[in-house]
C-alpha positions in Angstrom: 48.5 100.2 198.3 47.6 103.6 198.9 49.0 106.6 196.7 50.9 109.5 198.7 50.3 112.9 197.6 53.1 113.3 196.0 52.4 109.8 193.7 49.0 111.1 193.2 50.5 114.4 191.7 53.2 112.9 189.5 50.5 110.0 188.0 48.2 113.1 187.2 51.2 114.8 185.8 52.0 112.0 183.7 48.5 111.5 182.7 48.1 115.1 181.7 51.5 115.2 179.7 50.1 112.2 177.6 46.9 113.7 177.1 48.1 117.6 176.1 50.0 118.3 173.1 52.5 120.3 175.0 56.3 119.8 173.7 59.6 121.7 174.0 58.5 123.5 171.4 55.7 124.8 173.3 57.6 126.6 176.2 60.6 128.0 173.6 60.9 130.5 170.8 62.8 129.3 168.5 66.7 129.6 168.8 69.6 132.4 168.6 72.2 132.4 166.3 74.5 129.8 168.0 71.5 127.5 168.3 70.4 128.0 171.8 66.6 127.5 172.5 65.1 131.0 173.6 62.5 130.6 176.6 59.0 131.7 175.7 57.8 134.2 177.8 54.1 133.7 178.9 51.9 137.0 178.5 48.5 135.6 179.2 48.8 132.7 181.1 45.1 131.8 180.8 45.6 132.0 176.9 48.7 129.9 177.1 47.2 127.4 178.9 44.1 127.0 176.9 46.0 127.1 173.5 46.6 123.1 174.3 44.0 120.3 173.4 42.8 119.4 176.2 44.1 122.6 178.2 47.5 122.2 179.9 47.2 121.9 183.8 49.2 124.2 185.9 51.4 121.3 187.5 52.0 120.7 183.6 53.5 124.2 182.8 55.2 124.5 185.6 56.8 121.3 185.2 57.6 121.7 181.3 59.4 124.9 182.6 61.0 123.5 185.3 62.5 120.7 183.0 63.8 123.5 180.9 65.1 125.5 183.9 67.2 122.3 185.0 68.8 121.6 181.2 69.6 125.5 181.2 71.2 125.1 184.5 73.3 122.2 183.5 74.1 124.1 180.4 75.6 126.8 182.7 77.7 124.5 184.6 79.2 123.3 181.6 79.8 126.9 180.0 81.1 128.1 183.2 83.8 125.3 183.4 84.8 126.0 179.7 85.2 129.7 180.4 87.4 128.4 183.3 89.9 126.1 181.2 90.4 129.0 178.6 91.3 131.4 181.2 93.8 128.9 182.2 94.8 128.1 178.6 95.3 131.4 176.8 97.7 133.1 179.0 100.0 129.9 178.7 99.5 129.9 174.7 100.6 133.7 174.9 103.5 133.3 177.0 104.3 130.3 174.8 104.1 132.7 171.5 105.8 135.4 173.1 108.7 133.1 174.3 109.1 131.9 170.3 108.9 135.4 169.1 111.7 136.2 171.3 113.9 133.4 170.1 113.2 134.3 166.8 114.6 138.0 167.3 117.5 136.7 169.0 118.4 134.4 166.1 117.8 137.2 163.4 120.0 139.6 166.1 122.7 136.7 165.7 122.6 137.0 169.7 122.0 133.9 172.5 119.1 134.3 174.7 119.9 134.0 178.5 116.9 132.1 180.3 116.2 131.5 183.7 114.7 127.8 184.6 113.5 126.3 188.0 115.5 123.8 189.7 112.7 123.6 192.7 110.7 126.0 194.7 112.6 129.4 194.6 115.5 128.2 193.1 116.4 128.8 189.8 119.1 128.0 187.4 120.5 130.4 184.5 121.3 128.9 180.5 122.2 130.2 177.8 120.2 129.0 174.5 121.6 128.7 171.6 119.3 130.3 168.9 120.9 129.6 165.4 119.6 126.5 164.9 116.2 127.8 164.6 114.3 125.0 166.1 111.7 124.9 169.4 110.1 122.2 171.0 106.3 122.2 171.9 104.3 120.3 174.1 101.0 119.3 172.7 99.6 117.6 175.3 98.9 113.8 176.5 102.7 113.5 176.6 103.4 114.7 173.4 106.1 116.7 172.1 107.1 117.9 168.6 109.7 119.8 167.1 109.2 122.9 165.5 111.0 125.7 163.1 110.2 129.3 164.7 108.3 130.2 161.7 106.1 126.8 162.3 105.8 127.3 165.8 104.7 131.3 165.5 102.0 130.1 163.0 100.5 127.2 165.2 100.7 129.0 168.7 99.1 132.2 166.9 96.6 130.1 165.5 95.8 128.4 168.6 95.5 131.7 170.1 93.0 133.0 167.3 90.8 129.9 168.3 91.1 130.1 172.1 90.2 133.4 172.3 87.0 133.2 169.8 85.7 130.3 171.5 86.2 132.3 174.9 84.4 134.9 173.7 81.4 132.6 172.5 81.6 131.0 175.6 81.2 134.3 177.9 78.1 135.3 175.3 76.4 132.0 175.5 76.7 132.0 179.1 75.2 135.6 179.5 72.7 134.4 177.1 71.8 131.4 179.0 71.2 132.8 182.5 69.0 135.4 180.9 66.8 132.4 179.7 67.1 130.7 183.3 65.7 134.3 184.6 62.6 133.7 182.3 62.0 130.1 182.9 62.0 131.2 186.7 59.8 134.3 186.0 57.2 131.9 184.3 57.4 129.5 186.6 56.8 132.1 189.6 53.8 133.7 187.7 52.2 130.5 186.5 52.0 129.5 190.2 50.6 132.9 191.4 48.1 132.3 188.4 47.1 129.0 189.5 46.7 130.5 193.4 44.5 133.1 192.1 42.4 130.6 190.0 41.7 128.1 192.9 40.7 130.9 195.1 38.4 132.6 192.6 37.2 128.9 192.0 36.3 128.3 196.0 35.3 131.6 196.1 32.4 131.2 193.6 31.6 128.1 195.2 31.0 129.7 198.9 28.8 132.6 197.0 26.7 129.6 195.2 26.1 128.0 198.6 24.9 131.8 200.0 
């Protein structure tokens, strides 16, 4: 059977990758302090291609950076989702912590707390909460609710708030760094493509000149 042009290109790329010592480490430049790979920016493409044995083809270089680009795009999506989850989670923790602090304050002042609770959409009831027991129940997720003293609840929620905010900041910084790596990978792909076009044009011009 006759191979299509795409199949020929894929076959050539596979053979090139098997023969050339091009690995992930070749297109990255170490990691940042968070362990995320740093995309290597190619200053001199011709020198970079010829640094491998045998020399890396343009298709192989573009394939390597395209693979890296795809991995970073998947990681970017994961970080976006992670940040979104924390943006929803942190206000809930803050609201719960503020409520427990208010309960504790009312108990210390020997006062009852008047609260409104939802009965239905736009319909609320009023309840009087006895704070003297110093006990509150917290939802921990997965249909689990546990009983805590006000002090225990405040310690737990404060810890969760600190951790959530720290992880949110880390996800935000990781996302910014990841997007910079995506840009670097895209720039490299574009530059390698343009370099290949110029190289092929020069070869063609030389062939024409030799014929003349």
